[in-house]
C-alpha positions in Angstrom: 75.3 99.6 121.6 73.2 96.4 121.3 71.7 98.1 118.3 75.1 98.9 116.7 76.1 95.3 117.5 73.1 93.8 115.7 73.9 96.2 112.7 77.3 95.1 112.6 76.6 91.3 113.1 74.3 91.6 110.1 76.9 93.3 108.0 79.2 91.5 105.7 82.3 92.5 107.8 80.7 91.2 111.1 79.7 88.0 109.2 83.3 87.3 108.1 84.4 88.5 111.7 82.2 85.5 113.2 83.0 82.9 110.7 86.8 83.6 111.1 86.6 83.4 114.8 84.8 80.1 114.8 87.0 78.6 112.4 90.1 80.1 114.1 89.7 79.1 117.4 88.2 75.6 116.3 92.1 75.3 114.7 93.5 75.3 118.2 91.3 72.7 120.1 88.6 75.3 121.6 85.6 73.7 122.7 82.2 75.2 121.5 80.5 78.0 122.7 78.9 77.3 126.0 76.4 79.5 128.4 77.6 79.2 131.7 80.5 81.9 131.4 79.8 85.5 133.0 79.2 88.6 130.5 82.5 90.0 131.0 84.2 86.5 130.8 85.6 86.3 127.1 87.1 83.0 127.8 87.9 80.4 130.3 90.9 77.9 130.6 89.9 75.4 133.1 88.9 77.7 136.1 91.2 80.8 135.0 89.3 83.4 133.3 90.1 85.5 130.6 87.8 89.1 130.9 87.1 91.3 128.2 89.2 94.0 130.0 92.5 91.6 129.6 91.4 90.6 126.2 90.8 94.3 124.8 94.2 95.4 126.3 96.1 92.4 124.7 94.5 93.0 121.4 95.2 96.6 121.3 98.7 96.1 122.1 98.6 93.3 119.2 97.2 96.1 116.8 99.6 98.8 117.8 102.5 96.1 116.9 100.8 95.2 113.6 100.6 99.0 112.9 104.3 99.7 113.3 105.2 96.9 111.1 102.4 97.8 108.4 102.8 101.6 108.6 99.1 102.0 109.0 96.4 100.9 112.0 94.6 98.0 110.6 90.9 98.2 110.3 88.5 95.3 112.1 88.3 93.4 108.6 92.1 93.7 108.0 92.5 92.4 111.7 90.4 89.6 111.3 91.9 88.8 108.0 95.4 88.8 109.8 94.1 86.5 112.5 94.7 88.9 115.0 91.6 88.2 117.4 92.4 84.4 117.3 96.1 84.7 118.0 95.4 87.2 120.8 93.0 84.3 122.3 95.7 81.6 121.8 98.3 83.6 123.5 96.2 84.8 126.5 94.7 81.0 126.9 98.6 79.8 126.9 99.3 82.1 129.5 96.1 81.1 131.4 96.9 77.6 131.4 100.4 78.1 132.6 99.3 80.3 135.3 96.9 77.3 136.3 99.5 75.0 136.4 101.8 77.2 138.5 99.1 77.6 140.8 98.6 73.7 141.0 102.4 73.5 142.0 102.3 76.1 144.7 104.6 78.5 143.0 104.5 82.3 143.8 106.6 85.4 143.8 107.8 87.5 147.0 107.1 91.1 147.3 110.7 91.7 147.4 111.1 90.1 143.7 108.1 91.9 142.3 110.0 95.1 143.9 113.2 94.4 142.0 111.2 93.6 138.7 109.6 97.1 139.2 112.6 98.8 139.4 114.5 97.1 136.8 111.8 97.9 134.1 113.2 100.3 131.6 109.8 101.7 131.1 109.7 103.5 134.4 113.3 105.1 134.3 113.8 108.8 134.0 116.6 110.2 131.6 119.0 109.1 134.1 118.2 105.6 134.4 116.4 105.5 137.5 113.1 104.3 138.4 110.6 107.1 139.5 107.2 107.0 140.8 106.1 109.4 138.4 107.0 107.6 135.4 105.6 104.5 136.8 102.0 105.9 137.0 102.2 107.7 134.0 103.1 104.7 132.0 100.5 102.7 133.9 97.7 105.4 132.9 98.9 105.1 129.3 98.4 101.6 129.3 95.3 101.5 130.9 96.3 99.5 133.8 95.6 99.9 137.4 98.6 99.4 140.1 97.0 96.2 141.3 96.5 94.8 137.9 100.2 95.7 137.1 101.5 93.6 140.0 99.1 90.9 139.4 100.3 90.4 135.8 104.1 90.8 137.1 103.3 88.0 139.6 101.6 85.7 137.0 104.8 86.5 134.5 107.3 85.4 137.3 105.4 82.3 138.3 105.3 81.2 134.6 109.0 82.0 134.1 109.7 79.9 137.2 107.6 76.9 135.9 109.4 77.1 132.4 112.8 77.4 133.7 112.3 74.8 136.1 111.2 72.5 133.3 113.4 73.4 130.3 116.0 75.9 131.6 118.6 73.0 131.7 117.5 71.1 128.5 120.9 70.2 126.7 121.3 69.0 123.4 122.7 65.4 123.5 126.0 65.0 122.8 125.4 62.2 120.0 123.1 65.0 118.4 125.8 67.4 118.7 128.5 65.2 117.2 126.3 64.3 114.1 125.5 67.8 113.3 129.1 68.9 113.7 129.7 66.2 111.2 127.2 67.4 108.7 128.4 71.0 109.2 132.2 70.6 109.3 133.2 67.1 107.2 135.5 68.1 104.8 136.2 66.7 101.1 138.8 67.1 98.3 138.0 66.6 94.6 139.7 66.1 91.4 137.9 67.9 88.7 137.7 69.4 85.2 135.3 72.0 83.7 133.9 71.6 80.3 132.7 74.5 77.8 132.3 75.6 74.4 135.7 74.9 73.4 135.5 71.2 74.2 132.6 70.5 72.0 131.7 71.0 68.3 130.0 74.1 67.2 126.5 73.6 66.9 125.2 74.4 63.1 123.6 77.6 62.5 120.1 77.1 62.8 117.6 77.1 59.8 114.5 79.3 59.4 112.5 76.5 60.0 114.2 75.8 63.2 114.1 79.5 64.4 110.3 79.5 63.7 109.7 76.5 65.4 111.6 77.6 68.4 109.7 80.8 68.5 106.5 79.0 68.5 107.8 76.8 71.6 108.9 79.7 73.7 106.7 82.3 72.3 105.7 83.6 76.1 109.6 84.3 76.3 109.2 86.6 73.2 106.1 89.0 73.8 105.9 92.8 74.2 104.3 94.4 77.5 101.8 96.7 77.4 102.4 100.3 76.9 100.5 103.5 77.2 101.3 106.8 75.7 100.5 109.7 77.9 100.8 113.5 78.2 101.4 114.6 81.8 101.0 117.8 83.4 102.4 118.5 86.8 101.8 121.4 89.3 103.5 122.1 92.3 104.8 124.9 94.4 108.3 124.6 93.0 107.1 124.1 89.2 104.6 126.9 89.5 107.5 129.2 91.3 109.8 128.5 88.2 107.0 130.5 86.2 107.4 133.6 88.1 109.5 136.7 87.4 110.4 138.6 90.4 111.2 142.3 89.8 114.7 144.0 91.0 112.6 146.3 93.2 111.0 143.5 95.0 114.2 141.6 95.5 116.0 144.8 96.9 113.3 145.3 99.2 113.3 141.8 100.6 116.8 142.0 101.1 116.8 145.1 103.2 113.8 143.3 105.2 115.9 140.1 105.7 119.7 141.1 105.4 119.8 140.9 109.5 118.8 137.3 109.2 121.1 136.8 106.1 124.5 137.4 108.3 126.8 134.5 107.8 129.4 133.6 110.4 132.9 133.4 109.3 134.1 129.7 108.5 137.6 128.4 108.0 138.9 125.2 106.7 141.1 123.7 109.2 143.5 120.6 109.3 145.4 119.4 112.6 148.1 116.9 113.2 149.4 115.3 116.4 153.2 115.6 116.6 155.7 113.6 118.5 158.9 115.3 120.4 161.0 115.1 117.2 158.4 116.5 115.1 157.4 119.4 117.8 161.0 120.6 117.2 160.9 120.5 113.7 157.5 122.4 113.3 158.8 125.3 116.0 161.8 125.6 114.0 159.9 125.8 110.6 157.4 128.1 112.2 160.0 130.4 113.3 161.4 130.3 109.7 158.2 130.8 107.9 158.4 127.3 106.4 154.7 126.4 104.9 152.8 123.6 106.7 152.5 121.8 103.6 156.4 121.6 103.4 156.9 120.5 107.1 154.0 117.5 106.7 155.7 116.3 103.6 159.1 116.3 105.4 157.8 114.4 108.5 156.1 112.1 106.4 152.5 112.4 108.3 149.1 113.2 107.1 147.1 116.0 108.9 143.3 115.3 109.7 140.7 117.4 107.8 138.4 119.0 110.3 136.1 120.6 107.6 135.2 124.1 106.9 133.6 125.2 110.4 132.5 128.4 112.2 134.2 129.1 115.6 131.2 128.1 117.2 130.9 124.7 115.3 134.4 123.7 117.1 133.9 122.0 120.8 137.6 122.4 121.5 138.1 125.9 123.0 142.0 125.7 122.3 141.5 124.7 118.8 138.8 127.4 118.2 141.0 130.1 119.6 144.0 129.1 117.9 142.3 128.3 114.4 140.4 131.7 114.4 143.4 133.7 115.3 145.4 132.5 112.2 145.7 134.1 108.9 145.0 132.0 105.7 147.7 129.4 105.1 149.4 129.8 108.7 149.6 127.3 111.3 150.2 127.3 115.1 151.4 124.8 117.6 148.8 124.3 120.5 148.8 121.3 123.4 146.6 118.6 123.0 145.6 115.2 125.1 148.2 113.4 123.2 150.8 115.7 123.0 151.3 119.1 120.7 149.1 119.6 117.8 149.7 121.6 114.9 146.7 123.5 113.5 146.6 124.9 110.0 144.1 127.2 108.3 143.9 126.5 104.4 140.9 128.6 103.4 139.0 131.5 105.1 135.2 132.2 104.0 134.5 135.9 105.2 131.3 136.3 107.4 129.0 139.2 107.8 126.0 140.5 105.7 126.5 139.3 102.2 126.0 141.8 99.3 122.7 141.9 97.3 124.4 140.6 94.3 125.6 137.3 96.3 122.2 136.6 97.5 120.0 137.9 94.7 119.1 134.4 93.2 118.2 132.9 96.4 116.0 135.9 97.6 114.2 135.6 94.1 113.5 132.0 94.5 112.0 132.5 97.9 109.8 135.3 96.8 108.7 133.1 93.9 108.1 130.2 96.0 105.9 132.4 98.4 103.7 133.6 95.5 103.3 130.0 94.2 102.3 128.7 97.6 99.7 131.6 97.8 98.3 131.0 94.3 98.8 127.1 94.2 95.2 126.3 95.4 93.5 128.8 93.1 95.7 127.6 90.0 94.5 123.9 90.7 91.1 125.1 90.9 91.5 126.5 87.6 93.0 123.4 85.9 90.1 121.5 87.4 87.4 123.5 85.7 89.3 123.4 82.4 89.8 119.7 82.8 86.0 119.3 83.2 85.5 121.5 80.2 87.5 118.8 78.1 90.4 121.5 77.3 93.5 119.4 76.4 96.7 119.5 78.5 98.7 121.1 75.8 96.5 124.2 76.3 96.3 124.1 80.0 100.2 123.8 80.1 100.8 126.9 77.9 98.0 129.2 79.9 99.8 128.4 83.0 103.7 128.2 81.7 104.1 124.6 82.7 106.0 121.8 81.3 104.4 119.2 79.3 105.6 115.6 79.6 105.2 112.7 77.1 106.1 109.0 77.9 105.4 105.5 76.8 104.6 104.1 80.2 104.9 100.2 81.0 102.8 99.1 84.2 106.1 99.3 86.4 106.3 103.0 85.9 109.8 103.2 85.1 109.3 105.6 82.1 107.9 108.3 84.7 111.5 109.5 85.1 110.8 111.9 82.3 109.3 113.9 85.1 112.3 115.5 86.8 112.6 115.2 90.6 109.4 112.7 90.7 109.4 111.3 94.3 109.8 107.7 94.5 106.5 106.8 96.1 104.5 108.7 93.6 105.8 106.6 90.4 104.0 103.4 91.4 100.8 105.8 92.2 101.1 107.4 88.8 101.8 104.3 86.8 98.6 102.7 88.5 96.6 105.5 87.9 97.6 105.4 83.9 96.6 101.6 83.6 93.3 101.9 85.3 92.3 104.8 82.8 90.2 104.1 79.9 90.6 105.9 76.3 88.7 108.8 75.7 87.7 109.2 79.3 88.2 111.9 81.5 90.9 111.2 84.2 91.1 112.6 87.8 94.5 114.1 89.0 96.8 111.9 91.0 97.7 113.8 94.3 101.6 113.6 94.6 103.7 114.0 97.7 104.4 117.5 98.8 101.1 119.0 98.1 101.2 118.7 94.4 99.1 117.1 91.4 99.8 115.7 88.3 97.1 115.3 85.4 97.3 113.2 82.5 95.6 112.3 79.0 95.8 109.0 77.7 96.4 108.9 74.1 97.0 105.4 73.0 97.0 101.8 74.1 99.7 99.4 72.8 98.6 95.8 73.8 100.8 93.2 74.7 101.5 90.9 72.0 103.4 88.1 70.4 106.5 89.5 68.7 107.3 88.1 65.1 110.2 86.0 64.0 111.3 89.5 62.1 111.3 91.3 65.0 113.3 89.0 67.5 115.3 86.8 64.9 118.7 87.7 66.3 117.4 87.0 69.7 115.8 83.7 68.7 118.7 82.7 66.8 120.9 83.3 70.0 118.9 81.6 72.7 118.5 78.3 70.2 122.3 78.3 69.6 122.8 78.7 73.4 120.6 75.8 74.1 122.0 73.6 71.3 125.5 74.5 73.0 124.5 73.9 76.7 122.8 70.5 75.7 126.1 69.5 73.9 128.2 70.3 76.7 125.7 68.3 79.1 125.9 65.4 76.8 129.9 65.8 77.0 129.5 65.8 80.7 127.2 62.8 80.9 129.7 60.9 78.7 132.6 61.7 80.9 130.8 60.6 84.0 129.9 57.0 82.2 133.4 56.8 81.4 134.0 57.7 85.2 131.6 54.7 86.0 133.5 52.2 83.7 136.7 53.0 85.6 138.6 55.3 83.4 141.1 57.7 85.0 139.6 61.3 85.5 142.9 62.6 84.2 142.8 60.4 81.0 139.2 61.8 80.3 140.0 65.3 80.8 143.0 65.1 78.5 140.3 63.6 75.8 138.8 67.1 76.1 142.1 69.0 76.0 141.4 70.4 79.5 143.8 69.6 82.8 142.1 68.4 85.8 142.5 70.6 89.0 142.6 69.4 92.7 140.5 71.4 95.0 141.2 72.5 98.5 139.5 70.8 101.5 135.7 72.0 101.2 132.4 71.6 103.4 129.2 70.8 102.0 128.7 74.5 101.7 131.8 75.1 99.5 135.3 76.0 99.9 136.3 79.2 101.7 138.1 80.8 98.6 135.1 80.3 96.4 136.7 77.9 94.1 134.2 75.2 94.8 130.5 76.7 95.3 127.5 75.1 97.3 126.2 73.5 94.0 129.4 71.6 93.5 130.0 71.1 97.1 126.4 69.5 97.6 126.8 67.1 94.4 130.3 66.0 95.9 128.7 65.1 99.2 125.7 63.2 97.7 128.0 60.0 98.1 130.7 58.2 99.8 134.5 58.5 99.6 134.4 56.7 96.2 131.7 58.8 94.7 132.1 60.6 91.6 129.8 62.5 89.3 128.7 66.1 87.6 127.4 69.3 88.6 126.5 72.8 87.0 128.1 75.2 89.3 126.2 78.5 90.4 128.5 80.2 88.1 127.1 77.9 85.0 130.4 75.9 84.9 130.0 72.4 83.8 132.0 70.2 86.2 133.3 66.7 86.4 134.5 65.4 89.7 135.9 62.6 91.7 136.0 62.6 95.6 139.8 61.9 96.5 139.7 62.5 100.1 137.3 62.7 102.9 138.0 64.3 106.4 135.4 63.6 109.0 135.0 66.4 111.5 135.8 65.5 115.3 134.5 66.6 118.8 131.1 68.5 119.7 129.7 71.8 117.8 131.3 75.2 118.4 129.9 76.6 121.7 127.8 79.3 120.2 126.5 77.2 117.6 125.5 74.4 120.3 123.8 77.1 122.1 121.7 78.1 119.5 120.5 74.6 118.7 119.6 74.2 122.6 117.6 77.1 122.4 115.9 76.3 119.4 115.1 72.8 121.4 113.8 74.5 124.3 111.4 76.6 122.3 110.1 73.4 120.5 109.6 71.6 123.6 108.1 74.6 125.3 105.6 75.2 122.4 104.7 71.3 122.5 104.3 71.5 126.4 102.1 74.8 126.5 99.9 73.4 123.9 99.3 70.1 125.6 98.8 72.2 128.9 96.1 74.3 127.2 94.2 71.4 125.3 94.1 69.4 128.6 92.8 72.4 130.5 90.1 73.1 127.9 89.3 76.6 126.4 85.7 77.9 126.1 84.9 80.9 124.4 82.0 83.3 125.3 81.1 84.4 121.6 78.7 87.0 123.0 81.4 88.7 124.9 84.1 88.2 122.4 81.9 89.9 119.9 81.0 92.9 122.1 84.7 93.4 123.0 85.7 93.6 119.5 82.8 95.9 118.5 83.6 98.1 121.3 87.1 98.4 120.4 86.2 99.6 116.9 83.7 102.0 118.1 80.8 100.2 116.5 
């Protein structure tokens, strides 16, 4: 083990881990490594020790949580890069500091409380939601905990909870703060406003050739092609190989005889039902006796039946409904009892059951046999294709030899063009695109593994590098962009002029009239906008940027150029809503708790045994 640790320490991952730990722990106020800690002690907070067993258990739990988020288990190097060792040490140090403080205050927990906590823990419940000793022992074994360690952990957790609740449980948001926040959130304003657009300005002159060339030179980065790579692609999967197979009629008939017992289908019926009141029951009974169609009766009653779908008798859990429905002829209905009263049950279609005829399942059997043959041959065909690739045979020849389809596309880095390959799995597209853009012209490319045990081979034909586009290629787009810019600038200038006129005391209505528009009066809105969406957040933010005499301009989120003046201000009164106030109080508690725990931990002092820590990490990674 020591030899393994020495080798690991000399390797670059070991050096990275050591450097990260030294820097990471220094980041939250940890003292230098000392020599007076036991070989099994990873760290000490005051007189509270964190042993290697505790650290490894917490470290493994953290790795499991990260693995669930990432979808794969992090390596030792990835764990260090993510800061997991430092994070685990920090959390354990915080708990140890609080344990130390709780001990100093003489806090404790009774055996009855521990028993209640044990029985309330859902981890130890059976399927009926009751605590069982078997589940308790099984979970402890899986977690690597002894019974004594479990109760010690629960006792410490309970004492920490007592400490935190006693200090911060009643923390309340001051009334003044609640009122100020409510003012910020719920104050309302009303504005008069008008919007300026292209019709309110002179149409800009058409750009000249020189102006287009100058604009393109200034905005060349916006007018570039992207690199494309022309490739030929060949995919091999069981399904594609099966499509090349021809199954004889004799084989299909023999398979039919062998499997027809398994092809037996249950009779299925398309069923509707409708719940009836007393008057409707009488009408339906009379209609049933007279042979009136179900469709006529529901139309006359003005009711809509519920479609239950096309079901086999075994699919229906209501025994009365199943018996009635499968006792009817197609098109008939029956009246049966239900929880809410009488029901009318109608069968609109019947799919016969029994053993299907060979003609009905010929295609299905053929596909099944072809797929079975393809799966048996898939490995051999893959090997043959690899041999032909190694001999530098073109994909066109390989595709022709095995009867496979060949696909060609000009692919960009995003891989959107790979839709040319039918039914290519979503997770395969980026993998194939990445392989194509790593390939070199003239070099033999390796197969790309696909989902479902398939492979894709490709030949890189040509590379079209990204380049600046010429004016001849993008003349219309450049002209449109330049005209739009000039139009927007002209509107902005008109908007600025309108605000300047408001500054000089001119009435908003008169300014609007000079632009041939009518001013509008908004509904009251908050700084986040109006409920009906006519005033969005951008305009609302501008309207709240001043006092009750404020005026100005804004560009809405929809691109409208707005000129406005505030006409009314309605202050919010009272405290925040209860839910919002509770949320803010909780945030305040979290902030106070974080500062408090950090101070307690720093006051106690944290010392690290680097040798024990490195050994624990090496043990965990099996090095």
